[in-house]
PDB file of N, CA, C and O in Angstrom:
ATOM      1  N   MET A   1      20.236   2.668   6.624  1.00  0.00           N
ATOM      2  CA  MET A   1      21.070   1.770   6.026  1.00  0.00           C
ATOM      3  C   MET A   1      20.399   0.759   5.765  1.00  0.00           C
ATOM      4  O   MET A   1      19.543   0.372   6.560  1.00  0.00           O
ATOM      5  N   THR A   2      20.638   0.131   4.628  1.00  0.00           N
ATOM      6  CA  THR A   2      19.584  -1.313   3.967  1.00  0.00           C
ATOM      7  C   THR A   2      20.717  -2.158   3.581  1.00  0.00           C
ATOM      8  O   THR A   2      21.914  -1.873   3.543  1.00  0.00           O
ATOM      9  N   ILE A   3      20.133  -3.220   3.310  1.00  0.00           N
ATOM     10  CA  ILE A   3      21.030  -4.292   2.906  1.00  0.00           C
ATOM     11  C   ILE A   3      21.461  -4.394   1.472  1.00  0.00           C
ATOM     12  O   ILE A   3      22.360  -5.062   0.962  1.00  0.00           O
ATOM     13  N   THR A   4      20.433  -3.408   0.857  1.00  0.00           N
ATOM     14  CA  THR A   4      20.795  -3.345  -0.732  1.00  0.00           C
ATOM     15  C   THR A   4      22.062  -2.234  -0.691  1.00  0.00           C
ATOM     16  O   THR A   4      23.146  -2.386  -1.255  1.00  0.00           O
ATOM     17  N   GLN A   5      21.696  -1.219   0.021  1.00  0.00           N
ATOM     18  CA  GLN A   5      23.221   0.205   0.146  1.00  0.00           C
ATOM     19  C   GLN A   5      24.260  -0.852   0.417  1.00  0.00           C
ATOM     20  O   GLN A   5      25.119  -0.832  -0.465  1.00  0.00           O
ATOM     21  N   LEU A   6      24.465  -1.739   1.310  1.00  0.00           N
ATOM     22  CA  LEU A   6      25.627  -2.737   1.526  1.00  0.00           C
ATOM     23  C   LEU A   6      26.221  -3.395   0.566  1.00  0.00           C
ATOM     24  O   LEU A   6      27.425  -3.542   0.360  1.00  0.00           O
ATOM     25  N   GLN A   7      24.892  -3.963  -0.281  1.00  0.00           N
ATOM     26  CA  GLN A   7      25.520  -5.067  -1.086  1.00  0.00           C
ATOM     27  C   GLN A   7      25.951  -4.133  -2.716  1.00  0.00           C
ATOM     28  O   GLN A   7      26.583  -4.680  -3.620  1.00  0.00           O
ATOM     29  N   TYR A   8      25.491  -2.805  -2.779  1.00  0.00           N
ATOM     30  CA  TYR A   8      25.853  -2.216  -3.450  1.00  0.00           C
ATOM     31  C   TYR A   8      27.215  -1.844  -3.291  1.00  0.00           C
ATOM     32  O   TYR A   8      27.946  -1.981  -4.272  1.00  0.00           O
ATOM     33  N   VAL A   9      27.712  -1.377  -2.177  1.00  0.00           N
ATOM     34  CA  VAL A   9      29.104  -0.632  -1.620  1.00  0.00           C
ATOM     35  C   VAL A   9      29.907  -2.038  -1.713  1.00  0.00           C
ATOM     36  O   VAL A   9      31.094  -1.818  -1.957  1.00  0.00           O
ATOM     37  N   LEU A  10      29.618  -3.372  -1.595  1.00  0.00           N
ATOM     38  CA  LEU A  10      30.230  -4.538  -1.554  1.00  0.00           C
ATOM     39  C   LEU A  10      30.863  -4.554  -3.041  1.00  0.00           C
ATOM     40  O   LEU A  10      32.065  -4.604  -3.303  1.00  0.00           O
ATOM     41  N   ALA A  11      29.904  -4.506  -3.857  1.00  0.00           N
ATOM     42  CA  ALA A  11      29.986  -4.756  -5.443  1.00  0.00           C
ATOM     43  C   ALA A  11      31.152  -3.685  -5.804  1.00  0.00           C
ATOM     44  O   ALA A  11      32.141  -4.086  -6.418  1.00  0.00           O
ATOM     45  N   VAL A  12      31.039  -2.343  -5.431  1.00  0.00           N
ATOM     46  CA  VAL A  12      31.829  -1.040  -5.808  1.00  0.00           C
ATOM     47  C   VAL A  12      33.322  -1.603  -5.677  1.00  0.00           C
ATOM     48  O   VAL A  12      34.184  -1.570  -6.556  1.00  0.00           O
ATOM     49  N   ALA A  13      33.423  -2.064  -4.543  1.00  0.00           N
ATOM     50  CA  ALA A  13      34.575  -2.528  -3.841  1.00  0.00           C
ATOM     51  C   ALA A  13      35.087  -3.761  -4.498  1.00  0.00           C
ATOM     52  O   ALA A  13      36.306  -3.836  -4.651  1.00  0.00           O
ATOM     53  N   GLU A  14      34.441  -4.600  -4.851  1.00  0.00           N
ATOM     54  CA  GLU A  14      34.786  -6.047  -5.651  1.00  0.00           C
ATOM     55  C   GLU A  14      34.920  -5.675  -7.459  1.00  0.00           C
ATOM     56  O   GLU A  14      35.654  -6.280  -8.241  1.00  0.00           O
ATOM     57  N   TYR A  15      34.374  -4.998  -7.660  1.00  0.00           N
ATOM     58  CA  TYR A  15      34.719  -4.262  -9.293  1.00  0.00           C
ATOM     59  C   TYR A  15      35.527  -3.208  -9.420  1.00  0.00           C
ATOM     60  O   TYR A  15      36.139  -3.132 -10.485  1.00  0.00           O
ATOM     61  N   GLN A  16      35.724  -2.219  -8.473  1.00  0.00           N
ATOM     62  CA  GLN A  16      36.532  -1.256  -8.559  1.00  0.00           C
ATOM     63  C   GLN A  16      36.022  -0.309  -9.576  1.00  0.00           C
ATOM     64  O   GLN A  16      36.830   0.353 -10.227  1.00  0.00           O
ATOM     65  N   ASN A  17      34.696  -0.184  -9.775  1.00  0.00           N
ATOM     66  CA  ASN A  17      34.228   0.324 -11.188  1.00  0.00           C
ATOM     67  C   ASN A  17      32.527   0.628 -10.837  1.00  0.00           C
ATOM     68  O   ASN A  17      31.730  -0.260 -10.535  1.00  0.00           O
ATOM     69  N   PHE A  18      32.284   1.712 -10.925  1.00  0.00           N
ATOM     70  CA  PHE A  18      30.855   2.123 -10.561  1.00  0.00           C
ATOM     71  C   PHE A  18      30.012   1.542 -11.473  1.00  0.00           C
ATOM     72  O   PHE A  18      29.078   0.893 -11.003  1.00  0.00           O
ATOM     73  N   THR A  19      30.120   1.620 -12.693  1.00  0.00           N
ATOM     74  CA  THR A  19      29.406   1.255 -13.968  1.00  0.00           C
ATOM     75  C   THR A  19      29.574  -0.371 -13.941  1.00  0.00           C
ATOM     76  O   THR A  19      28.537  -0.993 -14.170  1.00  0.00           O
ATOM     77  N   LEU A  20      30.495  -0.967 -13.745  1.00  0.00           N
ATOM     78  CA  LEU A  20      30.597  -2.529 -13.586  1.00  0.00           C
ATOM     79  C   LEU A  20      29.828  -3.041 -12.235  1.00  0.00           C
ATOM     80  O   LEU A  20      29.158  -4.073 -12.282  1.00  0.00           O
ATOM     81  N   ALA A  21      29.911  -2.524 -11.415  1.00  0.00           N
ATOM     82  CA  ALA A  21      28.953  -2.633 -10.475  1.00  0.00           C
ATOM     83  C   ALA A  21      27.504  -2.602 -10.398  1.00  0.00           C
ATOM     84  O   ALA A  21      26.691  -3.346  -9.849  1.00  0.00           O
ATOM     85  N   ALA A  22      27.382  -1.421 -11.173  1.00  0.00           N
ATOM     86  CA  ALA A  22      25.948  -1.202 -11.222  1.00  0.00           C
ATOM     87  C   ALA A  22      25.548  -2.593 -12.358  1.00  0.00           C
ATOM     88  O   ALA A  22      24.605  -3.281 -11.965  1.00  0.00           O
ATOM     89  N   GLN A  23      26.023  -2.906 -13.339  1.00  0.00           N
ATOM     90  CA  GLN A  23      25.381  -3.781 -14.167  1.00  0.00           C
ATOM     91  C   GLN A  23      25.767  -4.988 -13.841  1.00  0.00           C
ATOM     92  O   GLN A  23      25.361  -5.780 -14.692  1.00  0.00           O
ATOM     93  N   LYS A  24      26.483  -5.604 -12.838  1.00  0.00           N
ATOM     94  CA  LYS A  24      26.774  -6.524 -12.034  1.00  0.00           C
ATOM     95  C   LYS A  24      25.467  -6.850 -10.846  1.00  0.00           C
ATOM     96  O   LYS A  24      25.136  -7.939 -10.376  1.00  0.00           O
ATOM     97  N   SER A  25      24.848  -5.369 -10.560  1.00  0.00           N
ATOM     98  CA  SER A  25      23.879  -5.424  -9.356  1.00  0.00           C
ATOM     99  C   SER A  25      22.692  -5.316 -10.106  1.00  0.00           C
ATOM    100  O   SER A  25      21.691  -5.216  -9.397  1.00  0.00           O
ATOM    101  N   PHE A  26      22.467  -5.303 -11.502  1.00  0.00           N
ATOM    102  CA  PHE A  26      20.947  -5.195 -12.344  1.00  0.00           C
ATOM    103  C   PHE A  26      20.423  -3.700 -12.020  1.00  0.00           C
ATOM    104  O   PHE A  26      19.203  -3.539 -12.024  1.00  0.00           O
ATOM    105  N   VAL A  27      21.113  -2.787 -11.788  1.00  0.00           N
ATOM    106  CA  VAL A  27      20.614  -1.613 -11.641  1.00  0.00           C
ATOM    107  C   VAL A  27      21.467  -0.487 -12.795  1.00  0.00           C
ATOM    108  O   VAL A  27      22.342  -0.831 -13.588  1.00  0.00           O
ATOM    109  N   THR A  28      20.962   0.802 -12.622  1.00  0.00           N
ATOM    110  CA  THR A  28      21.690   1.485 -13.177  1.00  0.00           C
ATOM    111  C   THR A  28      22.825   2.233 -12.609  1.00  0.00           C
ATOM    112  O   THR A  28      23.058   2.122 -11.405  1.00  0.00           O
ATOM    113  N   GLN A  29      23.620   3.056 -13.431  1.00  0.00           N
ATOM    114  CA  GLN A  29      24.836   3.546 -12.390  1.00  0.00           C
ATOM    115  C   GLN A  29      24.187   4.598 -11.555  1.00  0.00           C
ATOM    116  O   GLN A  29      24.202   4.340 -10.351  1.00  0.00           O
ATOM    117  N   PRO A  30      23.613   5.738 -11.906  1.00  0.00           N
ATOM    118  CA  PRO A  30      23.032   6.500 -10.996  1.00  0.00           C
ATOM    119  C   PRO A  30      22.242   6.222  -9.798  1.00  0.00           C
ATOM    120  O   PRO A  30      22.265   6.982  -8.830  1.00  0.00           O
ATOM    121  N   THR A  31      21.403   4.938  -9.845  1.00  0.00           N
ATOM    122  CA  THR A  31      20.800   4.631  -8.679  1.00  0.00           C
ATOM    123  C   THR A  31      21.639   3.698  -7.961  1.00  0.00           C
ATOM    124  O   THR A  31      21.281   3.421  -6.817  1.00  0.00           O
ATOM    125  N   LEU A  32      22.666   3.174  -8.408  1.00  0.00           N
ATOM    126  CA  LEU A  32      23.947   2.613  -7.679  1.00  0.00           C
ATOM    127  C   LEU A  32      24.693   3.733  -6.592  1.00  0.00           C
ATOM    128  O   LEU A  32      24.876   3.809  -5.377  1.00  0.00           O
ATOM    129  N   SER A  33      25.027   4.616  -7.915  1.00  0.00           N
ATOM    130  CA  SER A  33      25.717   5.887  -6.776  1.00  0.00           C
ATOM    131  C   SER A  33      24.722   6.650  -6.146  1.00  0.00           C
ATOM    132  O   SER A  33      25.161   7.476  -5.345  1.00  0.00           O
ATOM    133  N   MET A  34      23.586   6.607  -6.274  1.00  0.00           N
ATOM    134  CA  MET A  34      22.972   7.592  -5.383  1.00  0.00           C
ATOM    135  C   MET A  34      22.524   6.784  -3.897  1.00  0.00           C
ATOM    136  O   MET A  34      22.305   7.415  -2.862  1.00  0.00           O
ATOM    137  N   GLN A  35      22.446   5.509  -3.982  1.00  0.00           N
ATOM    138  CA  GLN A  35      22.155   4.572  -2.972  1.00  0.00           C
ATOM    139  C   GLN A  35      23.931   4.682  -2.106  1.00  0.00           C
ATOM    140  O   GLN A  35      23.900   4.774  -0.879  1.00  0.00           O
ATOM    141  N   VAL A  36      24.931   4.669  -2.600  1.00  0.00           N
ATOM    142  CA  VAL A  36      25.782   4.954  -1.974  1.00  0.00           C
ATOM    143  C   VAL A  36      26.127   5.971  -1.393  1.00  0.00           C
ATOM    144  O   VAL A  36      26.865   5.996  -0.408  1.00  0.00           O
ATOM    145  N   GLN A  37      25.469   7.230  -2.123  1.00  0.00           N
ATOM    146  CA  GLN A  37      25.763   8.732  -1.474  1.00  0.00           C
ATOM    147  C   GLN A  37      24.926   8.761  -0.326  1.00  0.00           C
ATOM    148  O   GLN A  37      25.334   9.236   0.734  1.00  0.00           O
ATOM    149  N   LYS A  38      23.171   8.035  -0.530  1.00  0.00           N
ATOM    150  CA  LYS A  38      22.941   8.041   0.749  1.00  0.00           C
ATOM    151  C   LYS A  38      23.638   7.463   2.122  1.00  0.00           C
ATOM    152  O   LYS A  38      23.776   7.901   3.265  1.00  0.00           O
ATOM    153  N   LEU A  39      23.956   6.430   1.531  1.00  0.00           N
ATOM    154  CA  LEU A  39      24.485   5.662   2.838  1.00  0.00           C
ATOM    155  C   LEU A  39      25.695   6.275   3.484  1.00  0.00           C
ATOM    156  O   LEU A  39      25.771   6.136   4.705  1.00  0.00           O
ATOM    157  N   GLU A  40      26.793   7.026   2.781  1.00  0.00           N
ATOM    158  CA  GLU A  40      27.579   7.927   3.262  1.00  0.00           C
ATOM    159  C   GLU A  40      27.367   9.155   3.968  1.00  0.00           C
ATOM    160  O   GLU A  40      28.082   9.645   4.842  1.00  0.00           O
ATOM    161  N   ASP A  41      26.001   9.716   3.348  1.00  0.00           N
ATOM    162  CA  ASP A  41      25.686  10.767   4.213  1.00  0.00           C
ATOM    163  C   ASP A  41      24.801  10.359   5.349  1.00  0.00           C
ATOM    164  O   ASP A  41      24.382  11.141   6.202  1.00  0.00           O
ATOM    165  N   GLU A  42      24.488   8.782   5.284  1.00  0.00           N
ATOM    166  CA  GLU A  42      23.852   8.394   6.959  1.00  0.00           C
ATOM    167  C   GLU A  42      24.963   8.046   7.972  1.00  0.00           C
ATOM    168  O   GLU A  42      24.625   7.791   9.128  1.00  0.00           O
ATOM    169  N   LEU A  43      26.003   8.022   7.691  1.00  0.00           N
ATOM    170  CA  LEU A  43      27.280   7.490   8.275  1.00  0.00           C
ATOM    171  C   LEU A  43      28.029   8.685   8.401  1.00  0.00           C
ATOM    172  O   LEU A  43      28.933   8.817   9.226  1.00  0.00           O
ATOM    173  N   ASP A  44      27.610   9.713   7.460  1.00  0.00           N
ATOM    174  CA  ASP A  44      28.841  10.830   7.679  1.00  0.00           C
ATOM    175  C   ASP A  44      30.272  10.380   7.329  1.00  0.00           C
ATOM    176  O   ASP A  44      31.266  10.246   8.043  1.00  0.00           O
ATOM    177  N   VAL A  45      30.089  10.203   6.114  1.00  0.00           N
ATOM    178  CA  VAL A  45      31.536   9.432   5.473  1.00  0.00           C
ATOM    179  C   VAL A  45      31.652  10.932   4.833  1.00  0.00           C
ATOM    180  O   VAL A  45      32.604  11.223   4.110  1.00  0.00           O
TER     181      VAL A  45
END
């Protein structure tokens, strides 16, 4: 788990949209999705 992954999850929660969360986080949507997926896998969610 990284701080960046947590920031991405918070951005998705705040904007309720992966594309907008990615734009606001200055990353591509696939990058944001991949990092959220890695966090989910790590936490067995």
